N, C-alpha and C positions, 0 to 999 in steps of 0.2 A: 331484348329488354334486360336479360340477365347481364349482358356485357355492359349496358348503360348503367345499371345499378352498381356493378363492380367498379366501373370507372368513376362514378359519382362518389362512392365511398372512399376510394383511393384519393380522389381529389380533396375530399373533406378532411381526411386524416393528414394529408400533406399540408393543407392550409393550417390545421391545428398545430402541426409541428413547427411551421413558420412562425405562428403566434408565440409558441413557447420559446423559440429561439430569440424573437424580438424581446420578450420579457426578460430572459436571462441576460441578453446584451445590455438592457437597461440597468439591471441589478449590478452586473459586474462593472459597468461604467461608474455607477455610484460608489461601489466599493473602492475602485481605483482613485477616486477623488478625495478619500480621507487623507488629511494631512498628518494626523497623529492618532494612531489607533488606541493608545493608552486611555485617552479620554473618550473614545468613541467605540469601545469594545462591545457594549450592549447592542448598539445599532449595527455594528459589523456582524455580530453573530445572528441577529435577527434577520438581516438581509440574506445571509448564507442559508438559514433555515427556510426562508421563503424560496430561495433558489433551489433548495432541496425538494420542495414540493413540486415545482415546475419540472425538475429533473426526473423525479419518480414518475410523473405523468408522461414525460417523453419516453422513458423506458417502457412503460405500459403500452404506449402506442407502437413502439418499435417491435415489441414482443407479440402483441395480439393482432396486428393488422399487417397486411401485405403492402409494402411501400415500393414505389417504383424508383427509377433513377433520380427523379426530382427530389424524392425524400432523402436519398443518400447524399445528394449535392447539398441540401440544406444542413444535414448533420455535419458533413465535413467542413462546409463553409462556416457554420457556427463554431465548430471546434477551433478553427484558426482565428475567427473574430474575437471570441472570448479571451483567448490568450494574448492577442495583440492589445486588447483593452487593458489587461492587467499588468502587462510588462512595465509600463511607465509609472506604476504606483510608487509614491514617494515613501511609503512606510510598509512594513511587513508585520504579520502577527508573530513571527519568530525571528530571532537574530542569529540563527545558525550560519547564515551566509557570511557573517563577519568572522566566524571561526574558520570557514573555508578560506577566506581571504588571508587570514593570519597564517594558516598552514602553508598557503601558496607562497607568501612572502618569506617565510622561514626557509623553504626549500630553495628559493632563488638566491637567498643569502648564504647558501652552502651549509645550512644546518639540517639536522635530522628531526622531523616533527614527532617522532616516537620517543625522543629524549627530552626536548625542551618544552616548556609550557609558557603561556602568556605572562604569568606573574613572576617569571625568573628575572633576576637582577640583570640590568644591562640590555634588555630586549625591548625597552619602551619604544624605540625608534621603529619597530615593526608594526606598531598598532595603527589602526585607522583613527585619526583625530575625531572623526564624526561618531565613532563608536569605540572608545578606547578599552572597553572591557568585553572581549568576546566570550561566548559561553565556555564553561569548563576551563576558566583561566588558571586554575590550580593544577591541571592535569595535562600530560602529553595527549596527542591526538587519539581519538577513539576510532578513527575512520580507517578502512582497509586501504591497501596500497594503490589499487587502480584509481580510486577516488582521489587519493593524494596526488598522484601523478597528473591527473586532470586539473586539480586545483593549481598546480604549479604553472600551468599554461595561461591562467587567467589572472587579470590584475584588478578589475573594477567590479563592484557589486552588480551594476546593470548587465555586465557580460556573464556573470555567474547565472543570472536569471535567464538570459538568452540561451546559453548553452544547455541549461536544465530543460528549458522549453523545447529545444531541438530534440533532445533525447525523448522528451514526453511525446512530441508529435511522431517521432520514429516508432514509439510504442503503438500509436494509432495505426501506423502502417503495418507493424508486426501483427497486430490483432486482426486486421483485414486479411492478411495471409493465412492466419490460423483459422479464421472463420471460413474462408474459402476451402482450406484443406479439410475442415470438418463438415463441409457442405451445409453450413448454416447461413442464414441471411446476413448480409454485410451490414444491414442497418443496426444490428445488435451492438456495433461498435459504439453506439451512443452511450451505453452504460458506463463506458470509460471516458469517452471524449467530452461528455457534458457534465461529468461529476464535479460538483463544487469543491470537494476536498482535493481532488486532483488539480483543479485550476488554481486554487489558492496556494497549494503546496509548491507548485513548480513555477508557473508564470509569475505569481506575485511574490513568493518567498524565496525561490531559487534553490529549494532542497534538491540534493543530488541522488535521492532515492530513485529518480527517473532513470539514472544510468543503470542501476541494478535491475529495474523493471524491464527495460528494453532488452538487456542482455539475457535475462531470465526467459522472457517470451521467445527470444531467438533460440535459446536452448530447447524450449518446449517444441518449437516448430521443427527443428532438426530431429528431435526425439520421435515425433509423430511420423516423420519421413524415414525413420530407421537409419539415420546418418550418425553413427556412433561417435566418430572423432569430432565432427563439428558440434554435436550436441554437448559432449563433455567439455570441449574447449569453451563454448559459450557459457556453460554452467559454471566453469571456473572463473570466467570474467565476471559473472554475476556475483559470485562469492567474494571476490576481491574488490567488489564495489560496495556491497553491503552483505552482512553475514547471513541474512534470513534464508536465501535460496538453498542453504545446506539442508534444510528441512526436507527437501525433495530428493536428496542424493540417493536414498535407498530406492525410491521409485525409478530413478534413472538406471541404477545398477541392476535392478530386477529385469528391466526391459532390454538392456544392452549387455554386451559381453563384459565380464568382470575385468578383463584386461584393459577396457577403456578407462578404468579408474586411474590408470597411469597417466592418461592425457590430462585429467583433472588435476592430479598432483603436480605434474610438470608445469602446466600453465600457471597454476596458483603460486607455486614456489618461485617461478621466474619473476613474478611481480614483487616479491619480497626482497629480491636480490639487491636493488638499489638502497635498501634500508637495513642491510645486515649489520651495519655499524652499531645499531641499537642493541644487538644481541637479544638477550632474554627480555630486555626492557620494551621490546616491540609490543608486548601484551599489557604493559602498564596502564595505558589509557583504557583499554577494554576492562581490565580488572577494576580500576577505579570507578568506571561507569556501573559495573555490576554491584559494587559495594555501596555507592553513594546515591545513585539516582533512584527516585521513586515518585512516579507521577501518573495520575489518571488510571490507576490500577483498580481491578475489581476482584476477580477470583483469586488473585495473588494474595489478597488479605486473608482469604480462607486458608490458603496453604500456609501463610505466615502463622496463623493461629494453630493449625494442626502440627506444625513443627516447633511449637513452644516459643513463638515469637523470635525465631531465628531467620534472618533474611537469607543467609547462605543456605540454610536447610530448605527454605521455601523455594529458592531458585533451583536447587538440586532436584527437588520434587517436581517442579514445573518442567525441568529438562527431561526427567524420566518419563513424565506423562507425554511430552511431545515426541520423545524417542519411541515410546511404545506405540503411539498413534501412527508415526511415520512407518515403522516396521510392519504394523498390522495392515495399513493401506497398501504397502508394497507387496506383502505376501498375498493379500486378497486379490491383487491385480486390478485395483481401483483405477479408473481412467486418470491419467496424469493431471488433466485440467481440473477435475473434481477434487483430486487429492490436493492440488495447489490451493484451491479455495478453502478447503477444510483446514489445512495446516497454516497458511498465511493469515487466515482469519482467527484460527484457534490460538495461535501464539500470542495474539494481542489480548486474549481473555485471561491468560495465565501469566502474562508478563508483568514485572514490577513497574515498567514504564511503557505507556501507550500514548505517545503524543499524537495529535490529530493527523500529522503527515505519515505516521506509521501505517495508518489504515489504507493508504494508497497501495500497499503491497498486495492486498486481496482484491481490489476493485476491478482489475483487469479481467478477472475470472467470472465476474458477473455478466460479462458479454456472452458466456456460454451457459451459465447456470444463474439466471436472475433470481436467486433465492431471496425471498421477501425479508427474512431476518437480517442477512448480511447487507442487503440493499438499504434497509433502514439504518443499520449501523454506519454505513458509509455517509449517511446524512447527519445523524445525531452526533457523530464524532467531533463536529465543530464545537460542541459544548465543552470539549477539552481545552478550549481557549479561555474559558471563564475564569481560571485563577488570575489572569491578568487584570480582571476587574477589581479584585480585592487588592492586588498589588498597586494598581493605579490610585486606590483610595488610601494608600499608606499602610495597609495591613499586610501581614505575612503572606507570602505566596503559598496557597494551599488549595486543595480540591474540596469543593462543597459536597456534602452527602446528597443534598437535593439535586445538584447538577449531575452527579454520578448516577443517581437513580433515573433521572430523565434521559441521560445518555444511553445507559445500558439496560435499564429496566424493561422497556418494550422489546428489546432484542432478546433478552433471556426468556421473557414470556412467550415470544414467538418460537424460540428454539424448544422450549418445553412442550409447546403445542405440537411441533413437528415430531418430536420424539414420541409423544403420546399417540399421535395419529399413526406413526410407523408401527409402533408396538401393537396397537389395536388392529391394524390391517393384517399384520403377521399372525396374530392370534385368530382372527376371523378366517384367514386362509387355512391355518392348521385345523380349525374346527370343521370347516367345509370339507377338507381332505379326509378327515376321520369319518365324517358322515357319509361321504361317497364310498369309502372302503367298506363301511358297515352295510350300506345298501347293496353293494356288490356281493358281499358274503351272504346276505339274506336271499338274494336272487339265486345264488348257487345252491343254497339249501332247498 
């Protein structure tokens, strides 16, 4: 009877998972059908929030119930289906892919993307006629060298999306390996594989953060296996794809031999060699990005106020906070995957720029720690697309205080609750310990 009840429950949960997959498939099919997002942004965001509700329900099922092989098949099949649905989308909520394309054309023309910018005279022929003004047209590239070398190999926007999706699906595979290594249920991969922000960022928009994520996950896998050289080599590949993995460098060096830092330096430096002609200008794009970009920020505004309305001062303070957190977690010996969630999520809270696709950096770690606050943030981050609504109405591109409150408010409230609960638990434990010691002393007397 007990076996029958267990089988019945597992079957019911598996059926519920299949229903959720069908619902998500319908939503992403509708999203892919939009012809022009500028005029349909409210509907687009509404559909993604609805998908977020189904997604969170799926995470709950994968976390709370034991699922069999059929459940895992549904999760993995859904992962592929959702991406296949979004790949043909005619429009994207971000135009970064056109900058990737421009950087690739620059390199194939024998130019250095760290020196030239799209608005330079005489380079009009490198533009895509369908989108003649790529993002950051006044600045050289802001992207690291491995990403640039990949851009060079691709010519069309559809192929940028396909390659990004290949890296994305490779991350699903890397997460399965990490879950197996941690002896955790493989079904937890759903937290990454079905996340709407992940799907929109990579399959629909073609963002190349997926390259950094898969190399970073690979580095973490080798770290857990105590393979120093491959771990640091993969960490370097992640760093030269997107800079955020450097937040975990202290954690890696704490667990590995300090000499392995040489592997990181060698691999990272090797990828900059093809661009040495830029000299010191190799950092111009990144410097301009730090100076000029400000979007979807929250705590950064507090830092900005504390430093006397100095953006540079606020960025330095944010960097010090992140450095302190990184060193503290490394010294304390915090598990690497938990440190990864804290730092990749935390950097978004203090960053001056937190585009919705930046939130993909932390989502992979929800497979191991399905923290409610970060899970909620991975859903509400799509509200970061709302400035496009005002732009479509002919108004200046800006963040709404209301939308920022809806996006981040619940997350901060949940984090405050977690902190309060943790402090209360610690105080209760200390009080109980003192009471026990007092009772023992009385007994001795």
